[in-house]
N, C-alpha and C positions, 0 to 999 in steps of 0.2 A: 373342604378347607385344606389348603396346602400346608405341608410340614413347615415351610418357611414362615408362613403367616402365623401358625401356631407357635413356633419358636420365638418369633418377634413379639407376639402378644404375651407369651409367658415371660420372656426376658424383661419386658417393660413392666409387667405386673410385679415381678419380683424386686424391682427397684423400689417399689412401694411397700410390698409386704410379702405375700406368698400365695400358694394354691394347693388343691387336693381334688381327687375324683374317683369314680367308678360307680357302680350301681348300689344304691342304698338297699339294705335288707328290708324285706316286706315286714310290716308289723305282725307280731304273733297273734293268731286269732284268740279272742277272749275265751277263756275256759269256763268262767263263772260270771254270768251276766249280772249277778248281785254286786259284784265288785267293779270298780273303775277298770277300764280296759288298759292294759300295760303294753308297751311296745319297746323294742330295742332302739337305741339311738343309732344314727349312722356311725360308721367306723372309719378308721384311717384309710381303709380301702374303698370308701364311698366317694362319689363325685363331690367336688368342692361345693357344688350347688346344694347337695343334700345336707352337707355339714352347715352351710349358711342358713338353710331353711328350718333347722331345728334350733330353737333358742339356746339350749344347753350346750350343744356342740359349737354353735356360733360363738359363744362366749369363750370357749377354748381357743378357737381360731383367732379371735380378737386379741387374746392374751399373747399368743406367739407370733401372729402374723396380722397385725392391725390393718384395717382398711382394705382388706383383700376384695371384698364385695363391692367396693366403691371405685375400683380401678376401671378406667375406660375400656380395657380389653376383657373385662370379666366375662362378657358374653361369649368370648372365644375360648376361654380356658375352664369355664365352670363345669364342664362335663368331664374334666380330667381329674385324676387323683393327685395328691401332693407328690407322690413318688413319680408320677408321669411328668409333672411340671418341674420337678427338682433339677433335671439336667439343663434346663433353660433358664434357671433362676440366677445365674451368675453368683452362685454361692449363698444366696439368701435362704434357700431351703436345703438344709444339710440333713444327713442321716440322723444326727443328734437331735435336731429340731423335730424331725418326723417322729423319732422315738419319744421325745417329751410330749408331743401332741397326742401320740398313741396312748401313753401312760395316763394323761389327763382324761382322755375320752373313755378309757376303760374304768377309770375311777368314778365316773358319773353314775348316780343312782338311776335305776331303771325308771323310764318315764311312765 
């Protein structure tokens, strides 16, 4: 996919809401099978798609960047992080917004 296409998709997305991406961390292996398995939520450095696919982190995205996963260009930017999409967001994704999302993600209880 060309950088121009990505930039156009990201810019149009950000008119509606925002975005994020990178690889989601793998769940930690269960240490004790007698207890429910716990795993870490995706982080601010995870791909937008990983954030959207986790109900707790999706709620954080919806709070700060509503409707991101409904954008027509979602398929083109879902593999990017919020930081990667920010330069194409026409100011919709700021460092302050990323910091607020990051703080909310870090405050989530372990899954």
